[in-house]
C-alpha positions as CSV (number, residue, x, y, z in Angstrom):
1,X,-162.3,-134.3,99.6
2,X,-163.5,-134.0,96.1
3,X,-166.4,-132.1,94.8
4,X,-167.7,-134.9,92.7
5,X,-168.1,-136.8,95.6
6,X,-170.9,-134.6,97.0
7,X,-173.0,-134.5,93.7
8,X,-172.7,-136.8,90.9
9,X,-171.7,-139.9,92.6
10,X,-173.8,-139.2,95.7
11,X,-177.0,-140.3,94.0
12,X,-175.4,-143.6,92.7
13,X,-173.9,-144.4,96.0
14,X,-177.2,-143.7,97.6
15,X,-179.1,-146.1,95.3
16,X,-176.7,-148.8,96.0
17,X,-176.5,-148.3,99.4
18,X,-180.2,-148.5,99.9
19,X,-180.8,-151.2,102.5
20,X,-182.4,-154.3,101.4
21,X,-186.0,-155.4,102.7
22,X,-185.5,-157.9,105.1
23,X,-187.2,-161.2,105.5
24,X,-190.9,-160.7,106.6
25,X,-191.3,-163.1,109.4
26,X,-195.5,-162.6,108.8
27,X,-194.9,-165.3,106.4
28,X,-193.8,-167.9,108.8
29,X,-197.1,-167.0,111.0
30,X,-199.0,-167.5,107.6
31,X,-197.8,-170.9,106.8
32,X,-198.2,-172.2,110.1
33,X,-201.8,-171.2,110.1
34,X,-202.6,-172.6,106.7
35,X,-200.8,-176.0,108.0
36,X,-202.9,-176.0,111.2
37,X,-206.2,-175.5,109.6
38,X,-205.4,-177.9,106.7
39,X,-204.6,-180.7,109.4
40,X,-207.6,-179.8,111.3
41,X,-210.1,-179.8,108.2
42,X,-208.5,-182.2,105.6
43,X,-206.2,-184.2,107.9
44,X,-206.9,-187.6,109.1
45,X,-209.7,-190.3,107.7
46,X,-213.2,-190.0,108.1
47,X,-214.6,-189.7,111.6
48,X,-216.7,-192.7,112.7
49,X,-220.3,-192.2,114.3
50,X,-220.1,-192.3,118.1
51,X,-222.7,-194.8,119.6
52,X,-224.0,-195.7,123.2
53,X,-223.7,-198.8,125.0
54,X,-227.2,-200.0,124.3
55,X,-226.6,-199.7,120.7
56,X,-223.5,-201.7,120.8
57,X,-225.5,-204.4,122.7
58,X,-228.0,-204.4,119.9
59,X,-225.5,-204.7,117.3
60,X,-223.9,-207.5,119.2
61,X,-227.4,-209.6,119.6
62,X,-227.8,-209.3,115.9
63,X,-224.6,-210.4,115.2
64,X,-223.7,-207.6,113.1
65,X,-220.5,-206.9,114.6
66,X,-217.2,-208.1,112.9
67,X,-214.7,-207.1,115.4
68,X,-214.2,-204.6,118.2
69,X,-210.6,-202.6,119.1
70,X,-210.1,-201.5,122.4
71,X,-207.9,-198.5,122.0
72,X,-205.6,-197.6,124.8
73,X,-208.5,-198.6,127.2
74,X,-210.4,-195.5,126.2
75,X,-212.4,-195.9,122.9
76,X,-214.0,-198.9,121.5
77,X,-213.8,-199.0,117.7
78,X,-216.7,-201.2,116.2
79,X,-216.4,-202.7,112.7
80,X,-219.3,-204.1,111.2
81,X,-219.6,-207.2,109.0
82,X,-221.5,-207.6,105.8
83,X,-224.9,-208.1,107.0
84,X,-224.7,-205.1,109.4
85,X,-223.0,-203.0,106.6
86,X,-226.1,-203.6,104.2
87,X,-228.5,-203.1,107.2
88,X,-227.2,-199.9,108.4
89,X,-225.0,-198.6,105.3
90,X,-226.9,-199.9,102.3
91,X,-226.0,-197.0,100.1
92,X,-222.1,-197.0,100.9
93,X,-220.9,-199.5,98.7
94,X,-217.1,-198.8,99.8
95,X,-218.0,-199.6,103.2
96,X,-217.5,-203.2,103.0
97,X,-213.8,-202.3,102.2
98,X,-213.2,-199.6,104.4
99,X,-210.2,-199.9,106.9
100,X,-211.9,-197.3,109.5
101,X,-214.2,-198.3,112.1
102,X,-218.2,-197.7,111.3
103,X,-218.9,-196.8,115.0
104,X,-216.8,-195.6,118.3
105,X,-217.7,-195.9,121.9
106,X,-215.9,-194.2,125.1
107,X,-215.8,-196.6,127.9
108,X,-215.1,-195.9,131.4
109,X,-214.0,-199.2,133.0
110,X,-212.7,-201.9,130.6
111,X,-213.7,-204.7,133.1
112,X,-217.2,-203.6,133.2
113,X,-217.2,-203.2,129.3
114,X,-215.9,-206.7,128.9
115,X,-218.8,-208.0,131.3
116,X,-221.5,-206.3,129.4
117,X,-220.1,-207.7,126.0
118,X,-220.1,-211.2,127.5
119,X,-223.6,-210.7,128.7
120,X,-225.0,-209.6,125.5
121,X,-223.4,-212.9,123.5
122,X,-224.4,-215.3,126.1
123,X,-225.0,-218.6,124.4
124,X,-223.2,-217.5,120.9
125,X,-221.1,-220.0,119.2
126,X,-218.6,-217.4,117.9
127,X,-219.0,-214.3,120.3
128,X,-216.8,-211.3,119.5
129,X,-214.3,-210.3,122.0
130,X,-212.6,-206.9,122.2
131,X,-209.1,-206.7,120.9
132,X,-206.4,-204.6,123.2
133,X,-204.7,-202.2,121.0
134,X,-201.9,-199.5,121.9
135,X,-201.8,-196.8,119.6
136,X,-199.8,-193.1,119.6
137,X,-200.8,-190.1,117.5
138,X,-197.2,-188.7,117.4
139,X,-198.4,-185.6,115.0
140,X,-201.0,-184.4,117.9
141,X,-198.6,-185.1,120.8
142,X,-195.6,-183.2,119.2
143,X,-197.9,-180.3,117.9
144,X,-199.5,-180.0,121.6
145,X,-195.9,-179.8,122.9
146,X,-194.6,-177.5,120.1
147,X,-197.5,-175.0,119.5
148,X,-197.6,-173.5,123.0
149,X,-193.8,-172.9,122.4
150,X,-194.5,-171.3,119.3
151,X,-197.1,-169.2,120.7
152,X,-195.1,-167.9,123.5
153,X,-192.1,-167.1,121.1
154,X,-194.3,-165.2,118.5
155,X,-195.9,-163.1,121.4
156,X,-192.2,-162.2,122.6
157,X,-191.1,-161.5,119.2
158,X,-193.9,-159.1,118.5
159,X,-193.4,-157.2,121.8
160,X,-189.6,-156.7,120.7
161,X,-190.3,-156.0,117.5
162,X,-192.5,-153.3,118.3
163,X,-190.0,-151.8,120.9
164,X,-187.6,-151.8,118.1
165,X,-189.7,-150.5,115.5
166,X,-188.7,-147.2,114.0
167,X,-185.0,-147.5,114.3
168,X,-183.0,-146.7,111.2
169,X,-180.7,-149.2,109.5
170,X,-177.1,-150.0,110.8
171,X,-175.5,-152.1,112.8
172,X,-176.1,-151.1,116.8
173,X,-174.9,-154.1,118.5
174,X,-178.0,-154.6,120.4
175,X,-180.8,-157.4,119.4
176,X,-183.6,-156.2,117.3
177,X,-182.5,-152.8,116.4
178,X,-182.9,-151.5,119.9
179,X,-179.5,-149.8,119.8
180,X,-179.6,-148.7,116.5
181,X,-179.8,-144.9,115.6
182,X,-183.3,-143.2,115.2
183,X,-181.8,-140.4,113.0
184,X,-184.1,-139.4,109.9
185,X,-182.3,-139.1,106.9
186,X,-182.9,-136.4,104.4
187,X,-180.9,-136.6,100.9
188,X,-181.4,-135.9,97.5
189,X,-184.6,-138.1,97.0
190,X,-186.1,-136.4,100.1
191,X,-189.0,-133.9,100.0
192,X,-187.3,-131.2,101.8
193,X,-188.9,-128.0,100.6
194,X,-187.2,-125.5,103.2
195,X,-184.5,-123.6,101.9
196,X,-182.6,-120.1,103.0
197,X,-184.9,-118.1,101.1
198,X,-187.8,-119.2,104.0
199,X,-185.2,-118.0,106.6
200,X,-185.8,-114.4,107.3
201,X,-184.5,-112.2,110.1
202,X,-181.5,-114.3,110.8
203,X,-178.8,-112.9,108.5
204,X,-175.8,-113.2,110.5
205,X,-176.7,-116.7,111.6
206,X,-177.8,-117.6,108.1
207,X,-174.4,-116.4,106.7
208,X,-172.2,-118.7,109.1
209,X,-174.5,-121.9,108.2
210,X,-174.4,-120.9,104.6
211,X,-170.4,-121.0,104.7
212,X,-170.8,-124.5,106.2
213,X,-172.9,-125.6,103.1
214,X,-170.4,-124.1,100.8
215,X,-167.7,-125.8,102.3
216,X,-169.3,-129.1,101.7
217,X,-170.1,-128.2,98.0
218,X,-166.7,-126.4,97.0
219,X,-164.2,-127.9,99.4
220,X,-161.3,-127.0,97.5
221,X,-162.0,-123.2,97.8
222,X,-161.3,-123.4,101.4
223,X,-158.5,-126.4,101.6
224,X,-156.4,-124.8,98.9
225,X,-155.3,-122.5,101.7
226,X,-155.2,-125.0,104.3
227,X,-158.5,-124.4,106.1
228,X,-160.2,-127.5,107.6
229,X,-163.5,-128.0,107.8
230,X,-165.5,-127.1,111.2
231,X,-166.5,-130.2,113.1
232,X,-169.3,-128.7,115.3
233,X,-171.7,-125.6,114.8
234,X,-174.1,-124.9,117.9
235,X,-177.2,-122.9,117.6
236,X,-178.0,-120.7,120.7
237,X,-180.9,-118.7,121.5
238,X,-184.2,-118.2,122.8
239,X,-187.2,-120.5,122.1
240,X,-188.8,-119.6,118.8
241,X,-186.2,-117.7,117.1
242,X,-185.8,-120.2,114.2
243,X,-182.9,-122.6,115.3
244,X,-184.8,-125.8,114.2
245,X,-185.9,-123.9,110.8
246,X,-182.4,-122.8,110.0
247,X,-181.2,-126.5,110.2
248,X,-184.1,-127.7,108.0
249,X,-183.0,-124.9,105.6
250,X,-179.6,-126.6,105.6
251,X,-181.1,-129.9,104.8
252,X,-183.0,-128.3,101.7
253,X,-179.7,-126.5,100.5
254,X,-177.0,-129.1,101.1
255,X,-176.5,-131.7,98.6
256,X,-175.1,-134.2,101.2
257,X,-177.1,-136.6,103.2
258,X,-178.6,-134.7,106.3
259,X,-179.2,-136.7,109.7
260,X,-182.0,-135.4,112.0
261,X,-182.4,-136.6,115.4
262,X,-183.4,-135.1,118.8
263,X,-181.4,-135.5,122.0
264,X,-184.1,-137.1,123.9
265,X,-184.0,-140.2,121.3
266,X,-180.7,-141.3,122.7
267,X,-182.0,-141.7,126.1
268,X,-183.6,-144.8,126.7
269,X,-184.7,-147.2,129.7
270,X,-182.1,-149.8,128.8
271,X,-178.4,-149.4,129.7
272,X,-175.8,-148.6,127.1
273,X,-178.5,-148.0,124.4
274,X,-177.7,-144.3,124.2
275,X,-174.1,-145.0,123.5
276,X,-174.7,-147.5,121.0
277,X,-177.1,-145.3,119.1
278,X,-174.4,-142.5,119.2
279,X,-171.8,-145.0,117.7
280,X,-174.3,-146.3,114.9
281,X,-175.4,-142.6,114.1
282,X,-171.9,-141.6,113.1
283,X,-171.2,-144.8,111.6
284,X,-173.9,-144.2,109.0
285,X,-172.7,-140.5,108.8
286,X,-169.4,-141.7,107.9
287,X,-170.6,-144.4,105.2
288,X,-172.5,-141.3,103.4
289,X,-169.5,-138.9,103.8
290,X,-169.6,-136.0,103.6
291,X,-172.8,-135.6,105.7
292,X,-174.4,-133.5,108.4
293,X,-175.9,-134.5,111.8
294,X,-178.3,-132.0,113.4
295,X,-178.9,-132.7,117.0
296,X,-182.1,-130.7,118.1
297,X,-182.3,-130.0,121.9
298,X,-178.6,-131.4,122.6
299,X,-179.1,-130.1,126.2
300,X,-181.0,-133.5,126.9
301,X,-177.8,-135.4,126.6
302,X,-175.1,-132.5,126.8
303,X,-175.9,-131.4,130.3
304,X,-172.8,-130.9,132.5
305,X,-171.6,-133.9,134.1
306,X,-172.1,-134.2,137.7
307,X,-169.5,-133.8,140.2
308,X,-171.3,-135.3,143.0
309,X,-170.2,-138.8,144.3
310,X,-173.9,-139.6,145.1
311,X,-175.0,-139.6,141.5
312,X,-173.4,-142.9,140.5
313,X,-170.4,-144.1,138.1
314,X,-173.2,-145.7,135.5
315,X,-175.5,-143.0,134.5
316,X,-176.9,-143.4,131.1
317,X,-177.0,-139.8,130.1
318,X,-173.0,-139.4,130.9
319,X,-172.2,-142.5,129.0
320,X,-174.1,-141.3,126.0
321,X,-172.3,-137.6,126.3
322,X,-169.0,-139.6,126.9
323,X,-169.5,-141.4,123.5
324,X,-170.6,-138.2,121.7
325,X,-167.3,-136.4,122.8
326,X,-165.4,-139.4,121.6
327,X,-167.1,-139.5,118.1
328,X,-167.0,-135.8,117.8
329,X,-163.0,-135.6,118.5
330,X,-161.7,-138.9,119.7
331,X,-158.9,-141.0,118.7
332,X,-160.5,-142.0,115.7
333,X,-161.4,-139.6,112.7
334,X,-164.8,-138.5,111.3
335,X,-163.5,-136.6,108.3
336,X,-166.6,-135.0,106.3
337,X,-169.0,-135.2,109.1
338,X,-170.4,-132.0,110.5
339,X,-172.4,-131.8,113.7
340,X,-175.0,-129.0,113.8
341,X,-176.7,-128.7,117.4
342,X,-179.5,-126.4,118.7
343,X,-180.5,-125.5,122.3
344,X,-181.7,-122.7,124.3
345,X,-179.7,-123.7,127.6
346,X,-176.1,-123.2,126.6
347,X,-175.2,-122.4,130.1
348,X,-175.9,-126.1,131.3
349,X,-173.6,-127.4,128.5
350,X,-170.8,-129.5,129.5
351,X,-167.6,-127.6,128.9
352,X,-166.0,-130.7,127.1
353,X,-168.6,-130.3,124.4
354,X,-168.0,-126.6,123.9
355,X,-164.5,-126.5,123.6
356,X,-162.6,-126.0,120.2
357,X,-162.3,-129.1,118.3
358,X,-165.9,-130.3,118.8
359,X,-168.3,-127.4,118.4
360,X,-166.0,-124.7,116.7
361,X,-168.6,-122.4,115.9
362,X,-171.3,-120.9,118.4
363,X,-173.9,-119.0,116.6
364,X,-176.2,-117.0,118.5
365,X,-179.8,-116.8,117.3
366,X,-181.4,-113.7,118.9
367,X,-184.7,-112.1,118.8
368,X,-185.4,-110.4,115.5
369,X,-185.0,-106.6,115.4
370,X,-187.2,-104.3,113.6
371,X,-186.0,-105.2,110.1
372,X,-185.8,-108.9,111.0
373,X,-189.4,-108.8,112.2
374,X,-190.7,-107.1,108.9
375,X,-188.7,-109.9,106.7
376,X,-190.4,-112.6,109.1
377,X,-193.9,-111.0,108.5
378,X,-193.2,-111.0,104.6
379,X,-192.4,-114.7,104.7
380,X,-195.4,-115.6,106.6
381,X,-197.7,-113.5,104.7
382,X,-196.9,-114.8,101.2
383,X,-199.9,-117.5,101.4
384,X,-202.2,-114.8,103.1
385,X,-204.8,-112.6,101.3
386,X,-204.4,-109.3,102.6
387,X,-206.4,-105.9,102.4
388,X,-204.8,-103.0,101.1
389,X,-204.6,-101.2,104.5
390,X,-202.0,-103.8,105.8
391,X,-198.7,-102.6,106.6
392,X,-195.8,-105.0,107.1
393,X,-193.4,-102.1,108.3
394,X,-196.6,-100.9,110.7
395,X,-196.8,-104.5,112.1
396,X,-193.2,-104.9,112.7
397,X,-193.1,-101.6,114.9
398,X,-196.0,-103.2,116.9
399,X,-194.2,-106.3,118.1
400,X,-191.2,-105.6,119.7
401,X,-189.8,-108.8,121.5
402,X,-191.6,-111.2,119.1
403,X,-189.8,-114.3,118.3
404,X,-190.2,-115.7,114.6
405,X,-192.7,-118.4,116.0
406,X,-194.5,-115.6,117.7
407,X,-194.8,-113.7,114.4
408,X,-196.0,-116.9,112.6
409,X,-198.8,-117.1,115.4
410,X,-199.8,-113.7,114.9
411,X,-200.5,-114.1,111.2
412,X,-202.3,-117.5,111.6
413,X,-204.6,-115.9,114.3
414,X,-205.3,-113.0,112.2
415,X,-206.3,-115.5,109.4
416,X,-208.6,-117.2,111.7
417,X,-210.0,-114.0,113.0
418,X,-210.7,-112.7,109.5
419,X,-212.4,-115.9,108.6
420,X,-214.6,-116.1,111.7
421,X,-215.9,-112.7,110.7
422,X,-216.5,-113.7,107.2
423,X,-214.2,-111.4,105.6
424,X,-212.7,-111.7,101.9
425,X,-209.4,-110.5,103.2
426,X,-207.1,-110.0,106.1
427,X,-207.5,-106.6,107.4
428,X,-205.2,-104.3,109.6
429,X,-207.5,-104.5,112.5
430,X,-207.5,-108.4,112.3
431,X,-203.9,-108.0,112.9
432,X,-204.2,-105.9,115.8
433,X,-206.8,-108.1,117.5
434,X,-204.7,-111.1,116.9
435,X,-201.9,-109.4,118.7
436,X,-204.0,-108.3,121.6
437,X,-205.5,-112.1,121.9
438,X,-201.8,-113.5,122.0
439,X,-200.5,-111.1,124.3
440,X,-203.2,-110.2,126.7
441,X,-205.3,-113.4,126.4
442,X,-209.1,-113.8,125.2
443,X,-211.5,-111.3,125.6
444,X,-214.1,-112.0,128.4
445,X,-217.1,-110.3,127.5
446,X,-219.4,-111.8,130.1
447,X,-217.2,-111.5,133.3
448,X,-219.4,-109.9,135.9
449,X,-217.5,-106.9,137.4
450,X,-219.8,-104.3,139.7
451,X,-219.6,-100.8,139.2
452,X,-217.2,-100.2,142.3
453,X,-214.8,-102.8,141.1
454,X,-214.9,-101.2,137.7
455,X,-214.2,-97.8,139.2
456,X,-211.2,-99.0,141.1
457,X,-209.9,-100.9,137.9
458,X,-210.3,-97.7,135.8
459,X,-208.3,-95.7,138.4
460,X,-205.6,-98.3,138.6
461,X,-205.1,-98.3,135.1
462,X,-205.0,-94.5,134.8
463,X,-202.5,-94.6,137.3
464,X,-200.1,-96.8,135.0
465,X,-201.1,-94.5,132.2
466,X,-200.5,-91.2,134.0
467,X,-197.0,-92.2,135.7
468,X,-195.7,-93.7,132.4
469,X,-196.8,-90.7,130.2
470,X,-194.9,-87.8,132.6
471,X,-191.8,-89.9,133.4
472,X,-188.8,-89.5,130.9
473,X,-187.5,-93.1,130.9
474,X,-190.6,-94.9,131.1
475,X,-192.0,-96.6,128.0
476,X,-194.8,-94.5,126.2
477,X,-198.1,-96.1,126.5
478,X,-200.3,-96.7,123.4
479,X,-203.4,-98.2,124.9
480,X,-204.7,-99.1,128.4
481,X,-208.1,-100.8,128.8
482,X,-210.4,-102.0,131.5
483,X,-211.6,-104.8,129.4
484,X,-210.9,-108.3,131.1
485,X,-208.6,-110.5,129.2
486,X,-207.5,-113.9,130.6
487,X,-206.7,-113.4,134.2
488,X,-206.4,-109.8,134.1
489,X,-209.1,-107.2,134.8
490,X,-207.2,-104.6,133.0
491,X,-204.2,-104.0,130.8
492,X,-202.0,-101.4,129.5
493,X,-200.0,-101.7,126.2
494,X,-196.7,-99.8,125.8
495,X,-194.2,-99.4,123.0
496,X,-190.9,-99.8,124.5
497,X,-187.5,-98.8,122.8
498,X,-185.4,-101.3,121.5
499,X,-182.2,-100.8,123.7
500,X,-179.3,-103.1,124.1
501,X,-178.4,-101.6,127.6
502,X,-180.6,-100.1,130.4
503,X,-179.4,-97.6,132.9
504,X,-180.4,-97.1,136.5
505,X,-182.7,-94.3,136.0
506,X,-184.3,-96.2,133.1
507,X,-185.1,-99.0,135.5
508,X,-186.1,-96.8,138.3
509,X,-188.9,-95.0,136.2
510,X,-190.2,-98.2,135.0
511,X,-190.7,-99.2,138.8
512,X,-192.4,-96.0,139.3
513,X,-194.8,-96.6,136.1
514,X,-195.4,-100.1,137.4
515,X,-196.4,-99.0,141.0
516,X,-198.6,-96.4,139.7
517,X,-201.6,-98.4,139.8
518,X,-201.5,-99.1,143.3
519,X,-200.4,-95.4,144.0
520,X,-203.5,-94.4,142.4
521,X,-205.9,-96.7,144.4
522,X,-204.5,-95.2,147.8
523,X,-204.5,-91.9,146.6
524,X,-208.2,-91.7,145.5
525,X,-209.7,-94.3,147.3
526,X,-207.5,-94.2,150.7
527,X,-207.1,-98.1,150.7
528,X,-205.6,-100.6,148.4
529,X,-206.5,-104.1,146.4
530,X,-205.4,-107.0,145.6
531,X,-205.5,-106.3,141.8
532,X,-201.5,-105.3,141.7
533,X,-200.4,-108.7,142.1
534,X,-198.4,-108.7,139.0
535,X,-197.1,-105.4,139.3
536,X,-195.7,-106.4,142.7
537,X,-194.1,-109.6,141.2
538,X,-192.5,-107.6,138.7
539,X,-191.3,-104.6,140.8
540,X,-189.7,-107.1,143.1
541,X,-187.9,-109.1,140.7
542,X,-186.6,-105.9,139.0
543,X,-185.4,-104.2,142.3
544,X,-183.6,-107.4,143.3
545,X,-181.9,-107.8,140.0
546,X,-180.8,-104.3,140.3
547,X,-179.4,-104.9,143.8
548,X,-178.2,-108.6,143.7
549,X,-177.3,-108.8,139.9
550,X,-176.4,-105.5,138.1
551,X,-174.6,-103.7,140.9
552,X,-176.8,-100.6,140.8
553,X,-177.0,-100.1,144.6
554,X,-174.7,-98.0,146.5
555,X,-174.6,-100.3,149.6
556,X,-173.9,-103.5,147.9
557,X,-171.8,-102.1,145.5
558,X,-169.9,-103.2,142.4
559,X,-170.8,-106.8,143.1
560,X,-172.9,-109.3,141.3
561,X,-174.2,-112.8,142.8
562,X,-175.5,-113.8,139.3
563,X,-174.4,-117.2,138.0
564,X,-174.4,-117.3,134.5
565,X,-173.7,-121.1,134.5
566,X,-177.0,-122.1,136.1
567,X,-175.3,-124.4,138.7
568,X,-176.1,-122.1,141.4
569,X,-179.9,-123.2,141.1
570,X,-178.7,-126.8,142.3
571,X,-176.7,-125.3,145.3
572,X,-177.7,-125.8,148.9
573,X,-176.1,-122.5,150.1
574,X,-176.2,-119.1,148.7
575,X,-173.3,-117.3,147.2
576,X,-173.6,-114.6,149.9
577,X,-173.7,-114.6,153.7
578,X,-176.7,-113.9,155.8
579,X,-175.6,-110.5,156.5
580,X,-175.3,-109.7,153.1
581,X,-178.8,-111.6,152.2
582,X,-180.5,-108.9,155.1
583,X,-178.8,-106.0,153.3
584,X,-180.0,-106.9,149.9
585,X,-183.7,-107.3,151.6
586,X,-183.3,-103.7,153.2
587,X,-182.0,-102.2,149.8
588,X,-184.6,-103.8,147.8
589,X,-187.5,-102.7,150.3
590,X,-186.0,-99.1,150.1
591,X,-185.9,-99.1,146.6
592,X,-189.4,-100.2,145.8
593,X,-190.9,-97.9,148.8
594,X,-188.9,-94.7,147.2
595,X,-190.4,-95.9,144.0
596,X,-194.1,-95.9,145.5
597,X,-193.4,-92.7,147.2
598,X,-192.4,-91.0,143.9
599,X,-195.6,-92.3,142.2
600,X,-197.7,-90.9,144.8
601,X,-196.1,-87.5,144.4
602,X,-196.4,-87.4,140.7
603,X,-200.0,-88.6,140.8
604,X,-200.9,-86.2,143.7
605,X,-199.7,-83.1,141.6
606,X,-201.6,-84.5,138.5
607,X,-204.6,-85.6,140.4
608,X,-207.3,-83.7,137.7
609,X,-205.5,-85.3,134.9
610,X,-205.8,-88.8,136.8
611,X,-209.6,-88.1,137.5
612,X,-210.4,-87.1,133.6
613,X,-208.5,-90.1,132.2
614,X,-210.3,-92.5,134.6
615,X,-213.8,-91.4,134.1
616,X,-213.0,-91.5,130.3
617,X,-211.9,-95.2,130.9
618,X,-215.1,-95.8,132.8
619,X,-216.9,-94.3,129.9
620,X,-215.2,-95.7,126.8
621,X,-213.4,-98.9,128.5
622,X,-210.4,-98.2,126.0
623,X,-208.0,-95.2,126.1
624,X,-205.3,-94.5,123.5
625,X,-202.4,-92.5,123.2
626,X,-203.7,-89.5,121.7
627,X,-206.2,-89.4,124.6
628,X,-203.4,-88.9,126.8
629,X,-201.9,-86.4,124.7
630,X,-205.0,-84.3,124.9
631,X,-205.1,-84.4,128.7
632,X,-201.3,-84.1,129.9
633,X,-199.9,-82.6,126.5
634,X,-197.1,-83.9,124.6
635,X,-194.2,-85.6,126.3
636,X,-191.3,-83.4,126.1
637,X,-188.6,-85.9,126.1
638,X,-190.3,-87.5,122.8
639,X,-187.8,-86.4,120.0
640,X,-189.9,-88.5,117.2
641,X,-193.6,-88.5,116.7
642,X,-195.3,-91.7,117.8
643,X,-197.7,-93.0,115.4
644,X,-200.8,-93.5,117.8
645,X,-203.5,-95.6,116.9
646,X,-207.1,-93.8,115.9
647,X,-210.4,-95.0,117.5
648,X,-211.9,-97.1,115.0
649,X,-215.1,-99.4,114.8
650,X,-214.4,-102.9,114.9
651,X,-216.3,-106.2,114.1
652,X,-217.1,-108.4,117.1
653,X,-216.6,-112.3,116.5
654,X,-220.0,-112.6,115.2
655,X,-219.3,-110.2,112.4
656,X,-221.7,-107.5,113.7
657,X,-220.5,-103.9,114.4
658,X,-219.9,-103.1,117.9
659,X,-221.2,-99.8,119.1
660,X,-218.2,-99.3,121.3
661,X,-215.1,-97.9,119.9
662,X,-213.0,-100.2,122.2
663,X,-210.1,-102.8,122.0
664,X,-208.8,-101.3,118.7
665,X,-205.2,-101.2,119.7
666,X,-202.1,-100.7,117.5
667,X,-199.6,-101.9,119.9
668,X,-198.7,-104.2,122.5
669,X,-195.9,-105.6,124.3
670,X,-192.9,-105.3,126.9
671,X,-189.3,-105.3,125.7
672,X,-188.2,-108.9,124.9
673,X,-191.0,-110.6,127.1
674,X,-194.1,-109.0,125.4
675,X,-195.2,-108.4,129.1
676,X,-198.4,-106.0,129.8
677,X,-199.3,-104.5,133.1
678,X,-202.0,-106.9,134.2
679,X,-204.4,-106.6,137.4
680,X,-205.4,-110.1,138.3
681,X,-208.1,-110.8,140.8
682,X,-207.6,-112.6,144.0
683,X,-210.1,-115.1,145.5
């Protein structure tokens, strides 16, 4: 594989390999239409005037008729003599020499017609009798048969052509391009502006992809040591982390043809089309070798093949996968063709697809860390007009767990908010409001909440804030509010530590803080409400994970019933016995109740601070971390100073200054999921 094959000669080969434009069948339709119109308007002889039987009798009695031809027993053609022509067509000098009839008459019965002619010429010496004529209009008869067939064929051809529209060039073995590949080709002449400079926060993944591109550009650098080009690169990661963007940057950087297609494009209602499109795709790629094939969302066709005999033996998706496996590492060779695929469900992919020799490299594209988020913010802020108070590092700290797509959404939402408020530049507050909007939902200012409900919500949120502040391993609270957002009647924002592993004590303290809202209602009012739905859901899932998945329960022991392959979701039986299920339920219940009692104890010992914080929430609707520090003091476990936001006036959506120092947060988010504690109302 020489370097000049992918540089100098590529453009020439690309121009020579351009598909020629095929014959356009619309020309045939146009020609048929012109012939039909011409034959209708200009074809044939001049049509004669149609008369009634009374006019014919008058002509016969005046002896103006030369002859009468009875055509096929249906139409009588009347020819006038010289006297008749002079009488009825005095200005037509060519009428005497015309071979066409002067008048026509449609008859019903031949016998009755002949009888009327005889009666009109009774007593004449030389009467005119009709001549029987058999005449065939071959053109009209043939056209009456052919035109409906042409119409049906044209309609059918149009439907098939529309079904196959958009298919790429190449031989698919199917009629009307239905089996041809739908991959979009990017090459030197394509307008692909995404480069590696536009990809931020993915340094490790980008390094792997850069090496693949470098291998295509400088193959001798690697082949001189005996290395071989990797056949497949699989990008795995959560949604929005930049897998497709990374592939787009490869298309912008590589000087080789780049075929982009989605996994769902192989799936069709016709049997065998998916496998045919796979063959056609690799055929095109080999013709333009060296080249790259990018398959987005490969799990659409790469899902593990079913082992159940009930699924049938002619599954379209499985035949497509089998063809893909054969093309990637079958008996034939695909030298110079690299397959890059992206998915967020690598656990459900077929094992044969994941083995070495097919996807040799698996690149995990994870959620960005603090440095990565800072770089992503810098990329998306290039085209934004920013105010002087905007700090990229500050915004990166306030968005833990955000993906690249989430950060792009924050920047766009901040720009929209600044434009809605008629600002000349995007300020820091616009970014903070955008984060609140994305994580918590739209602020509902007109939602009717009674004073008693507002008091319950305030103590509930104060319970969350108090327990999280007084627990060592709970996430430090940054802002708590009772302003309704989305479905939530109140919310608490935390700044989680970006840790890679979590201990049992840390998870237990998070459960206590989550149950602090319901414990505050029980402690203050003596009853509980339905507002802790999301809290109970979160705690139940967390306790179940601790007992059944992470092996953090002493009674269950060091066992885990988690299935990383995802096959357990489709199983009809559980991986444990009914007795073990009872033990799991019992231990989960004990763990949750223990956390709830601990929350009651902490709030009971700090009831004055809880009441003071709740009253402040009722008065101001929003309380920040520095307010909790004034009430409870500094957290003794915090080693670094937390940059709590200060209260500042913000502008409302109509551009006017708000009197309340509310909803001005400097943070959002729960670790890796951007969750917030919300209290949902129940009907």
